[in-house]
Jmol script that loads the backbone (N, CA, C; Angstrom):
load data "model"
ATOM      1  N   UNK A   1      23.727  42.013  27.591  1.00  0.00           N
ATOM      2  CA  UNK A   1      24.206  41.685  28.839  1.00  0.00           C
ATOM      3  C   UNK A   1      25.285  42.944  28.908  1.00  0.00           C
ATOM      4  N   UNK A   2      25.407  43.838  30.045  1.00  0.00           N
ATOM      5  CA  UNK A   2      26.385  44.747  30.047  1.00  0.00           C
ATOM      6  C   UNK A   2      27.991  44.323  30.072  1.00  0.00           C
ATOM      7  N   UNK A   3      28.895  45.097  30.103  1.00  0.00           N
ATOM      8  CA  UNK A   3      30.504  44.176  30.290  1.00  0.00           C
ATOM      9  C   UNK A   3      30.435  44.280  32.053  1.00  0.00           C
ATOM     10  N   UNK A   4      30.255  44.894  32.661  1.00  0.00           N
ATOM     11  CA  UNK A   4      30.331  45.069  34.157  1.00  0.00           C
ATOM     12  C   UNK A   4      29.270  43.971  34.552  1.00  0.00           C
ATOM     13  N   UNK A   5      28.568  43.702  33.943  1.00  0.00           N
ATOM     14  CA  UNK A   5      27.465  42.096  34.557  1.00  0.00           C
ATOM     15  C   UNK A   5      28.349  40.811  34.032  1.00  0.00           C
ATOM     16  N   UNK A   6      28.788  40.913  33.097  1.00  0.00           N
ATOM     17  CA  UNK A   6      29.362  40.097  32.218  1.00  0.00           C
ATOM     18  C   UNK A   6      30.593  39.484  33.164  1.00  0.00           C
ATOM     19  N   UNK A   7      31.592  40.554  33.479  1.00  0.00           N
ATOM     20  CA  UNK A   7      32.589  40.718  34.314  1.00  0.00           C
ATOM     21  C   UNK A   7      32.480  39.825  35.781  1.00  0.00           C
ATOM     22  N   UNK A   8      31.251  40.343  36.002  1.00  0.00           N
ATOM     23  CA  UNK A   8      30.632  40.011  37.665  1.00  0.00           C
ATOM     24  C   UNK A   8      30.557  38.126  37.358  1.00  0.00           C
ATOM     25  N   UNK A   9      29.952  37.930  36.211  1.00  0.00           N
ATOM     26  CA  UNK A   9      29.514  36.714  36.101  1.00  0.00           C
ATOM     27  C   UNK A   9      30.489  35.561  35.335  1.00  0.00           C
ATOM     28  N   UNK A  10      31.765  36.165  35.044  1.00  0.00           N
ATOM     29  CA  UNK A  10      32.812  35.537  35.034  1.00  0.00           C
ATOM     30  C   UNK A  10      33.645  35.163  36.067  1.00  0.00           C
ATOM     31  N   UNK A  11      33.682  36.198  36.942  1.00  0.00           N
ATOM     32  CA  UNK A  11      34.246  36.118  38.413  1.00  0.00           C
ATOM     33  C   UNK A  11      33.572  35.033  39.024  1.00  0.00           C
ATOM     34  N   UNK A  12      32.111  35.095  39.119  1.00  0.00           N
ATOM     35  CA  UNK A  12      31.380  33.850  39.815  1.00  0.00           C
ATOM     36  C   UNK A  12      31.674  32.519  39.307  1.00  0.00           C
ATOM     37  N   UNK A  13      31.244  32.562  37.787  1.00  0.00           N
ATOM     38  CA  UNK A  13      31.190  31.346  37.169  1.00  0.00           C
ATOM     39  C   UNK A  13      32.939  30.941  36.300  1.00  0.00           C
ATOM     40  N   UNK A  14      33.157  29.641  36.650  1.00  0.00           N
ATOM     41  CA  UNK A  14      34.293  29.835  35.354  1.00  0.00           C
ATOM     42  C   UNK A  14      33.988  29.777  33.746  1.00  0.00           C
ATOM     43  N   UNK A  15      34.874  30.136  33.255  1.00  0.00           N
ATOM     44  CA  UNK A  15      34.676  30.196  31.791  1.00  0.00           C
ATOM     45  C   UNK A  15      34.352  29.143  31.076  1.00  0.00           C
ATOM     46  N   UNK A  16      34.922  28.023  31.251  1.00  0.00           N
ATOM     47  CA  UNK A  16      34.245  26.578  30.983  1.00  0.00           C
ATOM     48  C   UNK A  16      33.084  26.286  31.338  1.00  0.00           C
ATOM     49  N   UNK A  17      32.696  26.669  32.215  1.00  0.00           N
ATOM     50  CA  UNK A  17      30.998  26.516  32.850  1.00  0.00           C
ATOM     51  C   UNK A  17      30.372  27.415  32.129  1.00  0.00           C
ATOM     52  N   UNK A  18      30.589  28.519  32.130  1.00  0.00           N
ATOM     53  CA  UNK A  18      29.770  29.334  31.305  1.00  0.00           C
ATOM     54  C   UNK A  18      29.716  29.226  29.585  1.00  0.00           C
ATOM     55  N   UNK A  19      30.810  28.675  29.262  1.00  0.00           N
ATOM     56  CA  UNK A  19      30.748  28.130  27.616  1.00  0.00           C
ATOM     57  C   UNK A  19      29.661  27.128  27.599  1.00  0.00           C
ATOM     58  N   UNK A  20      29.729  26.288  28.592  1.00  0.00           N
ATOM     59  CA  UNK A  20      29.215  24.814  28.727  1.00  0.00           C
ATOM     60  C   UNK A  20      27.712  25.439  28.846  1.00  0.00           C
ATOM     61  N   UNK A  21      27.352  26.354  29.634  1.00  0.00           N
ATOM     62  CA  UNK A  21      25.849  26.775  30.162  1.00  0.00           C
ATOM     63  C   UNK A  21      25.616  27.396  28.350  1.00  0.00           C
ATOM     64  N   UNK A  22      25.904  28.253  27.962  1.00  0.00           N
ATOM     65  CA  UNK A  22      25.809  28.958  27.091  1.00  0.00           C
ATOM     66  C   UNK A  22      25.490  28.299  25.801  1.00  0.00           C
ATOM     67  N   UNK A  23      26.236  26.922  25.501  1.00  0.00           N
ATOM     68  CA  UNK A  23      26.275  26.119  24.740  1.00  0.00           C
ATOM     69  C   UNK A  23      24.657  25.486  24.698  1.00  0.00           C
ATOM     70  N   UNK A  24      24.290  25.161  26.240  1.00  0.00           N
ATOM     71  CA  UNK A  24      23.151  24.188  26.531  1.00  0.00           C
ATOM     72  C   UNK A  24      21.558  25.563  26.417  1.00  0.00           C
ATOM     73  N   UNK A  25      21.708  26.780  26.361  1.00  0.00           N
ATOM     74  CA  UNK A  25      20.689  27.525  26.427  1.00  0.00           C
ATOM     75  C   UNK A  25      21.108  27.707  24.677  1.00  0.00           C
ATOM     76  N   UNK A  26      22.136  27.739  23.828  1.00  0.00           N
ATOM     77  CA  UNK A  26      21.653  27.970  22.564  1.00  0.00           C
ATOM     78  C   UNK A  26      21.229  26.469  21.953  1.00  0.00           C
ATOM     79  N   UNK A  27      21.139  25.356  22.620  1.00  0.00           N
ATOM     80  CA  UNK A  27      20.493  24.098  21.758  1.00  0.00           C
ATOM     81  C   UNK A  27      19.244  24.362  22.665  1.00  0.00           C
ATOM     82  N   UNK A  28      19.001  24.777  23.596  1.00  0.00           N
ATOM     83  CA  UNK A  28      17.241  24.702  24.283  1.00  0.00           C
ATOM     84  C   UNK A  28      16.986  25.629  23.460  1.00  0.00           C
ATOM     85  N   UNK A  29      17.157  26.764  22.777  1.00  0.00           N
ATOM     86  CA  UNK A  29      16.774  27.716  21.985  1.00  0.00           C
ATOM     87  C   UNK A  29      16.496  26.936  20.606  1.00  0.00           C
ATOM     88  N   UNK A  30      17.477  26.255  19.883  1.00  0.00           N
ATOM     89  CA  UNK A  30      16.968  25.587  18.756  1.00  0.00           C
ATOM     90  C   UNK A  30      16.070  24.537  19.061  1.00  0.00           C
ATOM     91  N   UNK A  31      16.041  23.840  19.973  1.00  0.00           N
ATOM     92  CA  UNK A  31      14.705  22.999  20.282  1.00  0.00           C
ATOM     93  C   UNK A  31      13.495  23.367  20.460  1.00  0.00           C
ATOM     94  N   UNK A  32      13.551  24.965  21.059  1.00  0.00           N
ATOM     95  CA  UNK A  32      12.464  25.451  20.874  1.00  0.00           C
ATOM     96  C   UNK A  32      11.550  25.838  19.653  1.00  0.00           C
ATOM     97  N   UNK A  33      13.012  26.365  18.685  1.00  0.00           N
ATOM     98  CA  UNK A  33      12.443  26.796  17.737  1.00  0.00           C
ATOM     99  C   UNK A  33      11.687  25.352  16.504  1.00  0.00           C
ATOM    100  N   UNK A  34      12.578  24.167  16.811  1.00  0.00           N
ATOM    101  CA  UNK A  34      11.879  23.325  16.191  1.00  0.00           C
ATOM    102  C   UNK A  34      10.810  22.883  16.357  1.00  0.00           C
ATOM    103  N   UNK A  35      10.612  22.803  17.699  1.00  0.00           N
ATOM    104  CA  UNK A  35       9.365  22.468  18.785  1.00  0.00           C
ATOM    105  C   UNK A  35       8.340  23.509  18.071  1.00  0.00           C
ATOM    106  N   UNK A  36       8.209  24.762  17.648  1.00  0.00           N
ATOM    107  CA  UNK A  36       7.468  25.430  17.279  1.00  0.00           C
ATOM    108  C   UNK A  36       7.217  25.284  15.985  1.00  0.00           C
ATOM    109  N   UNK A  37       8.320  24.673  15.035  1.00  0.00           N
ATOM    110  CA  UNK A  37       8.083  24.443  13.612  1.00  0.00           C
ATOM    111  C   UNK A  37       7.212  23.134  13.392  1.00  0.00           C
ATOM    112  N   UNK A  38       7.455  22.366  14.493  1.00  0.00           N
ATOM    113  CA  UNK A  38       6.451  21.152  14.590  1.00  0.00           C
ATOM    114  C   UNK A  38       5.446  21.157  14.853  1.00  0.00           C
ATOM    115  N   UNK A  39       5.141  22.265  15.486  1.00  0.00           N
ATOM    116  CA  UNK A  39       3.884  22.559  16.183  1.00  0.00           C
ATOM    117  C   UNK A  39       2.791  23.107  15.106  1.00  0.00           C
ATOM    118  N   UNK A  40       3.477  24.117  14.320  1.00  0.00           N
ATOM    119  CA  UNK A  40       2.899  24.969  13.014  1.00  0.00           C
ATOM    120  C   UNK A  40       2.664  23.781  11.894  1.00  0.00           C
ATOM    121  N   UNK A  41       3.725  22.913  11.775  1.00  0.00           N
ATOM    122  CA  UNK A  41       3.265  21.473  10.843  1.00  0.00           C
ATOM    123  C   UNK A  41       1.909  21.018  11.216  1.00  0.00           C
ATOM    124  N   UNK A  42       1.868  20.369  12.531  1.00  0.00           N
ATOM    125  CA  UNK A  42       1.086  19.429  13.038  1.00  0.00           C
ATOM    126  C   UNK A  42      -0.448  20.488  12.822  1.00  0.00           C
ATOM    127  N   UNK A  43      -0.631  21.618  13.067  1.00  0.00           N
ATOM    128  CA  UNK A  43      -1.474  22.491  13.117  1.00  0.00           C
ATOM    129  C   UNK A  43      -1.967  22.503  11.526  1.00  0.00           C
ATOM    130  N   UNK A  44      -1.071  22.822  10.756  1.00  0.00           N
ATOM    131  CA  UNK A  44      -1.432  22.784   9.312  1.00  0.00           C
ATOM    132  C   UNK A  44      -1.678  21.449   8.914  1.00  0.00           C
ATOM    133  N   UNK A  45      -1.475  20.471   9.328  1.00  0.00           N
ATOM    134  CA  UNK A  45      -1.808  18.814   8.608  1.00  0.00           C
ATOM    135  C   UNK A  45      -3.277  18.935   9.496  1.00  0.00           C
ATOM    136  N   UNK A  46      -3.629  19.174  10.700  1.00  0.00           N
ATOM    137  CA  UNK A  46      -4.378  18.991  11.327  1.00  0.00           C
ATOM    138  C   UNK A  46      -5.971  19.896  10.661  1.00  0.00           C
ATOM    139  N   UNK A  47      -5.506  20.796  10.136  1.00  0.00           N
ATOM    140  CA  UNK A  47      -6.356  21.785   9.545  1.00  0.00           C
ATOM    141  C   UNK A  47      -6.944  21.256   7.971  1.00  0.00           C
ATOM    142  N   UNK A  48      -5.512  20.534   7.655  1.00  0.00           N
ATOM    143  CA  UNK A  48      -6.097  19.672   6.061  1.00  0.00           C
ATOM    144  C   UNK A  48      -6.935  18.558   6.306  1.00  0.00           C
ATOM    145  N   UNK A  49      -6.500  17.703   7.486  1.00  0.00           N
ATOM    146  CA  UNK A  49      -7.310  16.471   7.606  1.00  0.00           C
ATOM    147  C   UNK A  49      -8.831  16.896   7.977  1.00  0.00           C
ATOM    148  N   UNK A  50      -9.334  18.227   8.874  1.00  0.00           N
ATOM    149  CA  UNK A  50     -10.425  18.570   9.562  1.00  0.00           C
ATOM    150  C   UNK A  50     -11.098  18.924   7.541  1.00  0.00           C
ATOM    151  N   UNK A  51     -10.531  19.651   6.842  1.00  0.00           N
ATOM    152  CA  UNK A  51     -11.199  20.210   5.493  1.00  0.00           C
ATOM    153  C   UNK A  51     -11.605  18.643   4.642  1.00  0.00           C
ATOM    154  N   UNK A  52     -10.655  17.687   4.684  1.00  0.00           N
ATOM    155  CA  UNK A  52     -10.782  16.280   3.884  1.00  0.00           C
ATOM    156  C   UNK A  52     -12.096  15.651   4.954  1.00  0.00           C
ATOM    157  N   UNK A  53     -11.902  15.831   6.019  1.00  0.00           N
ATOM    158  CA  UNK A  53     -12.970  15.119   6.695  1.00  0.00           C
ATOM    159  C   UNK A  53     -14.424  15.877   6.582  1.00  0.00           C
ATOM    160  N   UNK A  54     -14.435  16.857   6.340  1.00  0.00           N
ATOM    161  CA  UNK A  54     -15.838  17.684   6.403  1.00  0.00           C
ATOM    162  C   UNK A  54     -15.967  17.208   4.665  1.00  0.00           C
ATOM    163  N   UNK A  55     -15.103  17.206   3.623  1.00  0.00           N
ATOM    164  CA  UNK A  55     -15.588  16.976   2.389  1.00  0.00           C
ATOM    165  C   UNK A  55     -15.965  15.558   2.306  1.00  0.00           C
ATOM    166  N   UNK A  56     -15.552  14.731   3.051  1.00  0.00           N
ATOM    167  CA  UNK A  56     -15.862  13.108   3.263  1.00  0.00           C
ATOM    168  C   UNK A  56     -17.179  13.640   3.836  1.00  0.00           C
ATOM    169  N   UNK A  57     -17.584  13.812   4.920  1.00  0.00           N
ATOM    170  CA  UNK A  57     -19.119  14.223   5.524  1.00  0.00           C
ATOM    171  C   UNK A  57     -20.074  14.470   4.262  1.00  0.00           C
ATOM    172  N   UNK A  58     -19.488  15.416   3.585  1.00  0.00           N
ATOM    173  CA  UNK A  58     -20.642  15.738   2.349  1.00  0.00           C
ATOM    174  C   UNK A  58     -20.869  14.556   1.495  1.00  0.00           C
ATOM    175  N   UNK A  59     -19.615  14.205   1.267  1.00  0.00           N
ATOM    176  CA  UNK A  59     -19.867  12.930  -0.021  1.00  0.00           C
ATOM    177  C   UNK A  59     -20.872  11.885   0.921  1.00  0.00           C
ATOM    178  N   UNK A  60     -20.436  11.602   1.850  1.00  0.00           N
ATOM    179  CA  UNK A  60     -21.363  10.430   2.506  1.00  0.00           C
ATOM    180  C   UNK A  60     -22.941  10.845   2.692  1.00  0.00           C
ATOM    181  N   UNK A  61     -23.180  12.105   3.006  1.00  0.00           N
ATOM    182  CA  UNK A  61     -24.406  12.490   2.688  1.00  0.00           C
ATOM    183  C   UNK A  61     -24.997  12.571   1.686  1.00  0.00           C
ATOM    184  N   UNK A  62     -23.937  12.678   0.573  1.00  0.00           N
ATOM    185  CA  UNK A  62     -25.088  12.739  -0.608  1.00  0.00           C
ATOM    186  C   UNK A  62     -25.266  11.300  -1.165  1.00  0.00           C
ATOM    187  N   UNK A  63     -24.075  10.546  -0.928  1.00  0.00           N
ATOM    188  CA  UNK A  63     -24.207   8.997  -0.989  1.00  0.00           C
ATOM    189  C   UNK A  63     -25.650   8.433  -0.411  1.00  0.00           C
ATOM    190  N   UNK A  64     -25.706   8.834   0.829  1.00  0.00           N
ATOM    191  CA  UNK A  64     -27.066   8.138   1.745  1.00  0.00           C
ATOM    192  C   UNK A  64     -28.108   8.829   0.893  1.00  0.00           C
ATOM    193  N   UNK A  65     -27.992   9.706   0.689  1.00  0.00           N
ATOM    194  CA  UNK A  65     -29.806  10.504  -0.130  1.00  0.00           C
ATOM    195  C   UNK A  65     -29.849   9.554  -1.521  1.00  0.00           C
ATOM    196  N   UNK A  66     -28.668   9.830  -1.882  1.00  0.00           N
ATOM    197  CA  UNK A  66     -28.744   8.807  -3.248  1.00  0.00           C
ATOM    198  C   UNK A  66     -29.022   7.331  -3.098  1.00  0.00           C
ATOM    199  N   UNK A  67     -28.591   6.659  -2.182  1.00  0.00           N
ATOM    200  CA  UNK A  67     -28.931   5.294  -1.633  1.00  0.00           C
ATOM    201  C   UNK A  67     -30.404   5.532  -1.235  1.00  0.00           C
ATOM    202  N   UNK A  68     -31.229   6.078  -0.538  1.00  0.00           N
ATOM    203  CA  UNK A  68     -32.443   6.189  -0.330  1.00  0.00           C
ATOM    204  C   UNK A  68     -33.262   6.294  -1.648  1.00  0.00           C
ATOM    205  N   UNK A  69     -32.904   7.418  -2.559  1.00  0.00           N
ATOM    206  CA  UNK A  69     -33.760   7.605  -3.649  1.00  0.00           C
ATOM    207  C   UNK A  69     -33.656   6.206  -4.491  1.00  0.00           C
ATOM    208  N   UNK A  70     -32.719   5.211  -4.496  1.00  0.00           N
ATOM    209  CA  UNK A  70     -32.254   4.263  -5.380  1.00  0.00           C
ATOM    210  C   UNK A  70     -32.966   3.053  -4.665  1.00  0.00           C
ATOM    211  N   UNK A  71     -33.555   2.931  -3.338  1.00  0.00           N
ATOM    212  CA  UNK A  71     -34.364   2.348  -2.683  1.00  0.00           C
ATOM    213  C   UNK A  71     -35.564   2.387  -3.151  1.00  0.00           C
ATOM    214  N   UNK A  72     -36.110   3.479  -2.807  1.00  0.00           N
ATOM    215  CA  UNK A  72     -36.909   3.830  -3.299  1.00  0.00           C
ATOM    216  C   UNK A  72     -37.772   3.683  -4.788  1.00  0.00           C
ATOM    217  N   UNK A  73     -36.706   3.930  -5.574  1.00  0.00           N
ATOM    218  CA  UNK A  73     -37.042   3.777  -7.001  1.00  0.00           C
ATOM    219  C   UNK A  73     -36.945   2.140  -7.171  1.00  0.00           C
ATOM    220  N   UNK A  74     -36.442   1.293  -6.529  1.00  0.00           N
ATOM    221  CA  UNK A  74     -36.223  -0.027  -6.934  1.00  0.00           C
ATOM    222  C   UNK A  74     -37.491  -0.670  -6.415  1.00  0.00           C
ATOM    223  N   UNK A  75     -38.126  -0.001  -4.934  1.00  0.00           N
ATOM    224  CA  UNK A  75     -39.501  -0.726  -4.562  1.00  0.00           C
ATOM    225  C   UNK A  75     -40.616  -0.132  -5.585  1.00  0.00           C
ATOM    226  N   UNK A  76     -40.301   0.836  -6.250  1.00  0.00           N
ATOM    227  CA  UNK A  76     -41.678   1.164  -7.258  1.00  0.00           C
ATOM    228  C   UNK A  76     -41.182   0.197  -8.445  1.00  0.00           C
ATOM    229  N   UNK A  77     -40.244  -0.041  -8.797  1.00  0.00           N
ATOM    230  CA  UNK A  77     -39.854  -0.796 -10.094  1.00  0.00           C
ATOM    231  C   UNK A  77     -40.623  -2.361  -9.594  1.00  0.00           C
ATOM    232  N   UNK A  78     -40.331  -2.753  -8.437  1.00  0.00           N
ATOM    233  CA  UNK A  78     -40.817  -3.679  -8.161  1.00  0.00           C
ATOM    234  C   UNK A  78     -41.958  -3.907  -8.011  1.00  0.00           C
ATOM    235  N   UNK A  79     -42.915  -3.067  -7.740  1.00  0.00           N
ATOM    236  CA  UNK A  79     -44.327  -3.082  -7.527  1.00  0.00           C
ATOM    237  C   UNK A  79     -44.956  -3.278  -9.101  1.00  0.00           C
ATOM    238  N   UNK A  80     -44.158  -2.293  -9.918  1.00  0.00           N
ATOM    239  CA  UNK A  80     -44.462  -2.366 -11.271  1.00  0.00           C
ATOM    240  C   UNK A  80     -44.324  -3.809 -11.925  1.00  0.00           C
ATOM    241  N   UNK A  81     -43.535  -4.315 -11.428  1.00  0.00           N
ATOM    242  CA  UNK A  81     -43.103  -5.752 -11.992  1.00  0.00           C
ATOM    243  C   UNK A  81     -44.119  -6.819 -11.748  1.00  0.00           C
ATOM    244  N   UNK A  82     -44.512  -6.779 -10.585  1.00  0.00           N
ATOM    245  CA  UNK A  82     -45.230  -7.696  -9.706  1.00  0.00           C
ATOM    246  C   UNK A  82     -46.958  -7.211 -10.279  1.00  0.00           C
ATOM    247  N   UNK A  83     -47.324  -5.944 -10.444  1.00  0.00           N
ATOM    248  CA  UNK A  83     -48.462  -5.433 -11.168  1.00  0.00           C
ATOM    249  C   UNK A  83     -48.498  -6.172 -12.702  1.00  0.00           C
ATOM    250  N   UNK A  84     -47.054  -6.294 -13.614  1.00  0.00           N
ATOM    251  CA  UNK A  84     -47.271  -6.678 -14.486  1.00  0.00           C
ATOM    252  C   UNK A  84     -47.442  -8.223 -14.921  1.00  0.00           C
ATOM    253  N   UNK A  85     -46.646  -8.757 -13.619  1.00  0.00           N
ATOM    254  CA  UNK A  85     -46.897 -10.243 -13.564  1.00  0.00           C
ATOM    255  C   UNK A  85     -48.076 -10.796 -13.348  1.00  0.00           C
ATOM    256  N   UNK A  86     -48.864 -10.331 -12.531  1.00  0.00           N
ATOM    257  CA  UNK A  86     -50.131 -10.473 -12.087  1.00  0.00           C
ATOM    258  C   UNK A  86     -51.041 -10.381 -13.633  1.00  0.00           C
ATOM    259  N   UNK A  87     -50.761  -9.239 -14.083  1.00  0.00           N
ATOM    260  CA  UNK A  87     -51.417  -8.994 -15.464  1.00  0.00           C
ATOM    261  C   UNK A  87     -51.173 -10.448 -16.707  1.00  0.00           C
ATOM    262  N   UNK A  88     -50.118 -10.717 -16.453  1.00  0.00           N
ATOM    263  CA  UNK A  88     -49.801 -11.827 -17.304  1.00  0.00           C
ATOM    264  C   UNK A  88     -50.150 -13.023 -16.751  1.00  0.00           C
ATOM    265  N   UNK A  89     -50.557 -13.183 -15.820  1.00  0.00           N
ATOM    266  CA  UNK A  89     -50.814 -14.587 -15.059  1.00  0.00           C
ATOM    267  C   UNK A  89     -52.512 -14.741 -15.188  1.00  0.00           C
ATOM    268  N   UNK A  90     -53.193 -13.601 -15.189  1.00  0.00           N
ATOM    269  CA  UNK A  90     -54.371 -13.282 -15.428  1.00  0.00           C
ATOM    270  C   UNK A  90     -54.868 -13.475 -16.503  1.00  0.00           C
ATOM    271  N   UNK A  91     -54.251 -13.125 -17.738  1.00  0.00           N
ATOM    272  CA  UNK A  91     -54.033 -13.383 -19.312  1.00  0.00           C
ATOM    273  C   UNK A  91     -53.837 -15.144 -19.607  1.00  0.00           C
ATOM    274  N   UNK A  92     -53.069 -15.704 -19.304  1.00  0.00           N
ATOM    275  CA  UNK A  92     -52.629 -16.660 -19.086  1.00  0.00           C
ATOM    276  C   UNK A  92     -53.662 -17.936 -18.591  1.00  0.00           C
ATOM    277  N   UNK A  93     -54.178 -17.368 -17.302  1.00  0.00           N
ATOM    278  CA  UNK A  93     -55.183 -18.335 -16.929  1.00  0.00           C
ATOM    279  C   UNK A  93     -56.419 -17.926 -17.757  1.00  0.00           C
ATOM    280  N   UNK A  94     -56.802 -16.988 -18.388  1.00  0.00           N
ATOM    281  CA  UNK A  94     -57.861 -16.897 -19.044  1.00  0.00           C
ATOM    282  C   UNK A  94     -57.859 -17.630 -20.324  1.00  0.00           C
ATOM    283  N   UNK A  95     -56.695 -17.799 -21.299  1.00  0.00           N
ATOM    284  CA  UNK A  95     -56.676 -18.012 -22.154  1.00  0.00           C
ATOM    285  C   UNK A  95     -56.235 -19.834 -21.840  1.00  0.00           C
ATOM    286  N   UNK A  96     -55.755 -20.441 -20.724  1.00  0.00           N
ATOM    287  CA  UNK A  96     -56.168 -21.927 -20.478  1.00  0.00           C
ATOM    288  C   UNK A  96     -57.407 -22.359 -20.090  1.00  0.00           C
ATOM    289  N   UNK A  97     -58.092 -21.146 -19.537  1.00  0.00           N
ATOM    290  CA  UNK A  97     -59.763 -21.689 -19.160  1.00  0.00           C
ATOM    291  C   UNK A  97     -60.828 -21.160 -20.441  1.00  0.00           C
ATOM    292  N   UNK A  98     -60.307 -20.338 -21.349  1.00  0.00           N
ATOM    293  CA  UNK A  98     -60.807 -20.532 -22.315  1.00  0.00           C
ATOM    294  C   UNK A  98     -61.232 -21.625 -23.546  1.00  0.00           C
TER     295      UNK A  98
END
end "model"
wireframe off; spacefill off
backbone 0.3
color backbone group
């Protein structure tokens, strides 16, 4: 601000009011800086959480696939055990009848 403009402003606005206004402007600037820093921190946190979410999604998909494979394997084992039990029953019946 030029000296002439400053003199004009001082003539219109009393010095105490000018200093109060100046303080308010500086406080507003500080609040703006803090808000920008908080926004940047929030954006970093959001990015970190998105990465974690994607990682958890990948883990969830892997666990689901493993779960399906284990169920399939359990069903195969159940079928084989039932087949063996039938064979044992057949052998036991043959021994009883013989």
